[in-house]
C-alpha positions in Angstrom: 96.8 106.8 109.5 94.8 104.7 108.9 95.3 109.0 111.0 94.2 109.5 117.9 98.6 113.3 117.8 95.8 117.1 116.2 92.6 118.1 114.5 93.4 121.6 115.5 91.0 121.5 118.2 92.1 118.1 118.0 95.6 118.7 117.3 95.4 121.9 118.8 93.4 120.5 121.4 95.7 117.6 121.7 98.6 117.0 119.4 98.7 113.4 119.1 100.4 110.7 117.2 97.2 110.7 112.1 95.3 108.2 110.5 94.9 108.1 109.4 93.4 106.3 109.5 92.9 108.5 110.4 96.1 108.1 110.5 99.0 108.5 114.1 97.9 108.5 112.2 95.1 108.2 109.9 95.0 109.8 111.4 97.7 110.5 113.8 98.7 113.5 115.8 102.2 114.3 116.7 101.8 115.7 120.1 99.0 116.0 122.7 98.5 119.7 123.0 95.2 121.5 122.2 94.2 124.3 120.3 95.4 127.8 120.5 95.4 130.7 118.3 96.6 134.3 118.0 95.5 137.9 117.0 96.9 141.4 117.2 94.1 143.3 119.0 93.2 146.9 119.6 92.5 148.3 123.1 89.1 146.5 123.1 90.7 143.2 122.1 88.7 142.5 118.9 90.5 143.9 116.0 93.9 145.4 114.9 94.6 149.0 114.8 93.7 149.1 111.1 90.3 147.3 111.8 91.3 143.7 110.7 89.8 140.8 112.4 92.7 138.5 113.3 92.3 135.2 115.1 95.3 133.9 117.1 95.6 130.2 117.0 98.3 127.6 117.9 99.1 124.7 115.8 101.6 123.2 118.2 104.2 122.2 115.5 105.4 122.9 112.1 103.0 121.1 109.6 104.4 117.9 108.2 103.6 119.0 104.7 101.1 121.1 102.8 101.1 118.6 100.1 97.6 117.1 100.7 98.9 113.7 99.9 101.8 113.8 102.5 100.4 115.9 105.4 98.5 113.0 106.9 98.3 114.2 110.5 96.4 116.9 112.4 99.2 119.4 112.5 98.8 119.4 108.7 95.1 118.7 108.5 93.8 121.6 110.5 95.6 124.3 108.5 95.0 122.6 105.2 91.3 122.2 105.9 91.2 126.0 105.9 93.4 126.6 103.0 91.8 124.1 100.7 88.5 122.5 100.1 87.5 119.1 98.5 84.5 118.1 96.6 82.6 117.8 99.9 82.8 119.7 103.2 81.4 118.9 106.6 78.6 121.3 107.5 77.6 122.7 110.9 75.8 119.4 111.6 79.0 117.4 110.8 77.4 116.0 107.7 79.2 115.9 104.3 77.7 118.5 102.0 78.5 120.4 98.9 82.0 122.0 98.9 83.8 122.5 95.6 81.3 120.5 94.0 77.8 122.1 93.7 76.1 118.7 93.1 76.7 115.1 92.2 74.9 112.1 90.6 75.3 108.5 91.7 74.6 105.5 89.4 71.9 103.0 90.5 74.6 100.4 91.3 76.4 102.9 93.6 79.7 102.6 91.8 79.9 105.7 89.7 79.8 109.3 91.1 79.7 112.3 88.7 80.6 115.6 90.5 79.7 119.0 89.1 82.3 121.6 90.2 81.2 125.1 90.9 81.6 127.5 88.0 82.9 130.2 90.4 85.4 127.9 92.2 88.9 129.3 91.6 92.4 129.1 93.0 93.9 132.0 95.0 96.0 133.0 92.0 93.0 133.3 89.9 93.1 130.0 88.0 89.7 128.2 87.7 89.4 125.0 89.7 88.9 122.3 87.2 88.2 118.6 87.2 91.8 117.8 86.1 93.0 119.3 89.4 91.3 116.4 91.2 92.4 113.8 88.7 96.0 115.0 89.1 95.8 115.1 92.9 94.4 111.7 93.4 96.7 110.1 91.0 99.6 111.8 92.7 98.4 110.5 96.0 98.3 107.0 94.5 101.6 107.1 92.7 104.0 104.7 94.4 106.7 107.3 94.1 104.8 109.8 96.2 104.8 107.3 99.1 101.6 109.0 100.5 100.6 107.6 103.9 97.0 108.4 102.8 97.0 106.4 99.7 95.1 103.5 101.2 92.0 105.8 101.5 91.8 106.0 97.7 91.7 102.2 97.3 88.0 102.7 97.1 88.6 104.0 93.5 88.7 101.5 90.8 92.4 100.7 90.0 93.7 102.7 92.9 95.2 99.9 95.0 96.6 98.2 92.0 98.5 101.3 90.9 99.7 102.1 94.4 100.9 98.6 94.9 102.9 98.6 91.6 100.6 95.9 90.0 98.7 98.3 87.8 99.2 101.5 85.8 98.1 105.1 86.4 95.7 104.7 83.5 93.9 102.0 85.4 92.8 104.6 88.1 89.3 105.2 87.2 88.9 108.9 87.8 88.2 111.1 84.7 87.8 114.8 83.8 84.7 114.6 81.6 85.1 118.2 80.9 86.5 121.2 82.7 84.0 121.3 85.5 82.8 117.6 85.6 84.5 114.8 87.4 83.6 111.0 87.1 84.9 108.6 89.7 84.1 104.8 89.5 84.5 102.8 92.7 85.7 99.2 93.3 82.6 98.5 95.3 79.7 100.5 96.7 81.0 102.6 99.5 78.4 104.1 101.7 80.8 106.5 103.4 82.4 107.8 100.2 81.1 111.4 100.5 82.4 111.5 104.0 85.7 110.2 102.9 86.1 113.0 100.4 86.2 115.5 103.2 89.7 114.2 104.2 92.4 116.6 103.1 94.0 113.7 101.2 91.3 114.2 98.6 91.9 117.9 98.2 92.7 119.1 94.7 96.1 120.3 93.5 96.4 123.0 90.8 97.9 120.8 88.2 99.5 123.5 86.2 101.2 125.1 89.2 102.4 121.7 90.4 103.7 120.7 87.0 105.8 123.9 86.9 107.0 123.8 90.3 106.8 120.4 92.2 107.7 122.2 95.5 104.8 124.6 95.2 103.5 123.6 98.7 106.6 124.4 100.7 106.6 128.1 100.8 104.0 130.8 101.0 105.0 132.7 97.9 104.3 129.6 95.8 101.4 128.1 97.6 98.0 128.2 95.9 94.8 127.7 97.8 91.2 127.0 96.8 89.6 127.2 100.4 88.4 130.1 102.6 91.9 131.3 103.3 95.3 131.7 101.5 98.8 131.3 102.9 100.1 134.8 103.3 103.3 134.1 105.2 105.1 131.1 106.7 108.1 131.3 109.0 109.0 127.7 109.3 108.8 126.2 112.8 107.6 129.6 114.2 104.4 131.0 112.7 102.0 131.1 109.7 99.7 133.9 108.7 96.5 133.1 106.7 94.5 135.8 104.8 90.9 135.6 103.6 90.9 134.2 100.0 89.0 136.6 97.9 88.9 134.0 95.1 87.0 131.5 97.2 83.5 130.9 95.8 81.9 131.6 99.2 84.3 134.4 100.3 81.2 136.3 101.4 80.7 133.9 104.3 84.2 134.3 105.6 84.3 136.8 108.6 88.0 136.9 109.5 90.5 138.9 107.7 93.5 136.9 108.9 94.6 133.9 111.2 97.9 134.0 113.0 99.1 130.5 113.9 101.8 130.1 116.5 103.7 126.7 117.0 103.9 126.1 120.7 104.2 122.5 121.8 103.6 122.9 125.5 100.1 123.2 127.1 101.3 125.4 130.0 103.0 127.8 127.7 100.0 128.0 125.4 97.7 128.6 128.3 99.9 131.4 129.6 99.8 132.9 126.0 96.0 132.7 126.1 96.0 134.5 129.5 98.1 137.3 128.2 95.9 137.7 125.0 98.7 136.2 122.6 96.2 133.3 121.8 92.5 133.3 121.4 92.0 129.7 122.3 93.9 127.2 124.4 93.8 123.7 125.7 93.5 123.4 129.6 96.7 122.0 131.2 95.8 118.9 133.1 96.9 120.3 136.4 94.4 123.2 135.9 91.5 121.0 134.8 89.6 121.0 138.1 89.9 124.7 138.5 89.0 125.6 134.8 86.8 122.9 133.3 83.5 124.3 134.5 84.1 128.0 133.3 81.8 129.8 131.1 84.4 130.2 128.3 85.1 126.4 127.9 83.9 124.4 124.9 83.5 120.6 125.5 82.6 118.4 122.6 83.0 114.9 121.3 86.0 114.0 119.2 86.5 110.8 117.3 89.9 109.3 118.2 91.9 107.0 120.5 95.2 107.2 122.4 96.8 103.8 122.4 100.2 102.1 122.6 101.5 99.7 119.9 103.3 96.5 120.7 106.1 95.5 118.1 105.4 91.8 117.6 108.6 91.3 115.7 110.8 92.2 118.8 111.2 90.4 122.1 109.4 90.0 124.4 106.2 91.1 122.5 106.2 88.4 120.0 104.4 86.6 122.7 100.7 87.2 122.9 100.3 86.5 126.6 103.1 89.0 127.4 101.3 91.6 125.4 98.0 90.8 127.1 99.8 91.0 130.5 101.0 94.5 129.8 97.5 95.5 128.9 95.8 94.1 131.9 98.3 96.0 134.1 97.0 99.4 132.9 94.5 101.2 135.1 92.9 103.3 132.4 90.4 104.9 134.8 93.3 106.5 136.8 95.0 107.7 133.7 91.8 109.4 132.4 90.8 110.9 135.8 94.1 111.8 137.3 96.7 112.3 134.5 94.9 113.4 131.3 91.8 114.9 133.1 89.5 117.3 131.2 86.7 114.9 131.2 88.2 112.3 128.8 86.8 108.8 128.9 89.0 105.7 129.5 89.1 103.2 126.5 88.0 99.7 127.1 87.8 99.1 123.3 89.3 100.6 120.2 86.3 102.2 118.5 85.2 105.4 120.3 81.4 105.9 121.1 79.4 107.8 118.6 79.2 105.3 115.7 75.5 104.4 115.2 74.9 101.1 113.5 72.1 100.0 111.1 70.0 98.8 113.9 70.4 102.0 115.9 72.9 100.6 118.4 76.2 102.4 119.3 79.1 100.3 118.1 81.0 100.7 121.5 77.9 99.6 123.5 77.1 96.7 121.2 80.6 95.2 121.2 81.1 95.9 124.9 84.4 96.2 126.9 87.2 94.2 125.3 90.1 95.1 127.6 90.4 95.6 131.3 92.4 96.3 134.4 93.2 93.0 136.3 96.6 93.0 138.0 96.2 89.4 139.1 95.4 88.2 135.6 98.3 90.3 134.3 100.8 88.6 136.5 99.5 85.2 135.7 99.7 85.9 131.9 103.2 87.3 132.3 104.4 84.1 134.0 102.8 81.9 131.4 104.2 83.9 128.6 107.7 83.9 130.0 107.5 80.2 130.4 106.5 79.7 126.8 109.5 81.7 125.7 111.9 80.2 128.2 112.6 83.5 129.9 114.0 83.6 133.4 113.7 87.3 133.2 112.3 89.7 130.5 114.6 91.3 128.0 114.9 95.0 128.6 111.9 97.1 127.4 111.7 100.6 126.3 108.5 102.6 126.1 108.8 105.3 123.5 106.6 108.4 123.0 106.7 111.6 121.0 107.6 114.7 122.8 105.0 116.6 124.8 104.4 117.3 128.4 101.2 115.3 128.6 102.7 112.3 126.7 105.5 112.3 129.2 103.0 112.2 132.1 101.1 109.3 130.5 104.3 107.4 129.9 105.6 107.9 133.4 102.3 106.7 134.8 102.4 103.5 132.6 106.0 102.9 133.7 104.9 102.9 137.3 102.0 100.6 136.6 104.2 98.0 134.9 106.5 98.2 138.0 103.7 97.9 140.4 101.6 95.2 138.8 104.0 93.2 136.8 107.4 93.8 138.7 108.9 95.0 135.4 111.2 97.8 135.0 110.5 99.8 131.8 112.7 102.6 130.6 111.3 105.7 128.8 112.5 107.4 125.7 111.0 110.4 123.9 111.7 111.7 120.4 110.5 114.7 118.3 107.6 113.8 116.1 109.3 113.2 112.7 112.0 111.1 114.2 109.5 109.1 116.3 107.1 108.6 113.5 109.9 107.3 111.2 111.2 104.9 113.9 107.8 103.5 114.6 107.0 103.0 110.9 110.3 101.1 110.5 109.5 98.8 113.5 112.4 100.1 115.6 110.3 100.7 118.8 109.3 98.0 121.2 106.3 99.7 122.8 105.3 103.0 121.5 102.6 105.7 122.0 100.1 106.4 119.2 97.0 108.4 118.6 94.4 108.0 116.0 92.1 110.7 114.9 89.3 109.4 112.6 89.7 110.1 108.9 86.0 109.6 108.1 82.8 108.6 109.8 83.0 104.8 109.9 84.3 102.3 112.4 86.3 100.4 109.7 88.6 103.5 109.6 90.5 102.5 112.7 90.3 98.8 112.3 91.8 98.8 108.8 94.9 100.3 110.3 96.1 96.8 111.2 95.7 94.8 108.0 98.9 93.2 106.7 101.3 95.8 105.1 99.2 98.8 105.9 101.2 102.0 106.4 99.2 102.5 109.6 99.9 99.0 111.0 103.4 99.7 112.6 103.2 96.6 114.8 104.5 93.8 112.5 101.1 92.0 112.9 99.8 90.0 110.0 96.7 87.8 109.8 94.8 86.5 106.8 91.8 86.1 108.9 91.8 89.6 110.1 92.5 90.9 106.6 89.5 89.1 105.3 87.3 90.4 108.1 88.2 94.0 107.2 87.7 93.4 103.4 84.3 92.1 104.2 83.7 95.1 106.6 84.4 97.5 103.7 82.6 95.7 100.8 79.6 94.0 102.3 76.4 95.7 101.0 74.1 94.4 103.8 74.9 96.9 106.6 74.0 94.7 109.4 76.4 91.9 108.1 79.1 94.5 107.5 78.9 95.7 111.1 79.1 92.1 112.3 82.3 91.7 110.4 83.6 94.9 112.2 82.5 93.6 115.6 84.4 90.4 115.0 87.5 92.3 113.8 87.6 94.4 116.9 87.2 91.4 119.1 90.2 89.7 117.3 92.3 92.8 117.6 91.7 92.8 121.4 92.5 89.1 121.6 95.8 89.4 119.7 96.5 92.6 121.7 98.9 94.2 119.1 97.8 97.5 120.5 96.4 98.5 123.8 93.9 101.4 124.1 94.2 104.0 126.8 91.6 106.7 126.5 89.3 108.4 123.9 89.6 111.9 122.8 87.5 114.8 123.4 87.5 118.6 122.5 88.0 120.9 125.6 89.1 124.4 124.5 89.2 127.7 126.3 87.8 130.6 124.2 88.5 134.3 124.4 85.5 136.5 124.8 84.0 137.3 121.4 85.3 134.3 119.5 82.5 132.5 117.8 81.8 130.2 114.9 84.6 127.8 115.1 83.4 124.3 113.9 84.9 121.4 115.8 83.7 118.2 114.1 83.7 115.0 116.2 85.0 113.2 113.1 86.6 115.6 110.8 88.7 118.8 110.8 89.0 122.1 112.5 87.0 124.6 110.5 87.3 128.4 110.5 85.2 129.3 107.5 82.5 130.8 109.8 84.7 131.8 112.7 84.5 135.4 113.9 85.8 137.8 116.5 83.5 140.5 118.0 
């Protein structure tokens, strides 16, 4: 989605199934392994023999794609956010500030944004970064032929949804290169979070001249062009990547590292062993070592916007029945999963929107909307019996719980399997698949009950909730409701912020009642650092940023 599996410290800190909308989405992460990174060090452990500063990190898996329109998950986001830069970039306070754009103007009605691109902003091959690079990239994202999982994010742009849905033309997309360094964007409706939205890698530019000459420019290091702090020096697919400082970057003087070495190790125990041996500079903490390591001096603990959850496929038996879906949800002891399985200080999720979103009245969304799901074995058993009676079941059809491969995902799945047996008397089989296979099967509604994660794409509660509108790429449940769709539409366009949040409260309540997805736990950032590693930005909602990272 629409992504909760891997902002690097997200995806690196936990590779999850995103959104997209963050897809997993919108935010979604493929696995659930944390962040790790790698460097060739001298005898003092700070630099290579030739004096280069090299940070060693772990991306857990091969990026899905370095086409910004396609790589809509954290195994792609975290590297992309350091290779490229959008009009805005999150600063050290996690606020959207000037990036490739040095300034912008907003019309009085909030519909027209005029961005002024930096004169000294260039591509790594020396080409100037121009407004047409953004026009090309955004229209490429919205092109139905591209099949971008992030396209829904650009529905804020006038004409974007019509073009992407096949009901309009590319000429209707109201984004214009006024001149070489001036970009004008007209929105469908005032969108208070638009500048935050533009920090998402889906809105990064594409060098239109390079892409027109070579549509596969993003697939290999020797053809890739970057406009961010680093450039792609080498890429051994499914094995490792090396980034080098991009001397053409407008703010190259602020970049401390010479290189970043990325491993691709999708196992938290292996990555921790590599950290211990000096082959990685950061690492997640394996759950079984949490109690031993969590209070160490070299541990970073921070907020991270996202959710681990499981989707019910409402088009397949037995989950076409709402009471059966609710029964499975009430059978889950989320406190035990957080404390004894995932560990590392994560919080159990009794709603879909993670804490940290402050509303117009100063209230936190999660506190204001309360706990919407819970653990109640007796209620679970009663709902199961009622649902089976409604469907005429003497016994439930066979049920398979699916998850994308990782050691932590396996542990959570096995725990759920035990809970369903203990509290419902239902035997559930487990099946795991590698990320790409799993994601395609989930998207095609081939899985009954499947793991998901969502990592927020931008800083607004509607980001997760819009995942479940009819026909959304992020839906992946078969759920469709005109009432829910209307709540989300109002929750995006309502100008009165208090009213807008009321629509979002109601939408989350409806999602919990329909129980098309059951929340498990919220994400956080828990990362081990090697001595001397500083300056890594881990945004609660946003992307792993190495612009200011250093090794001393």
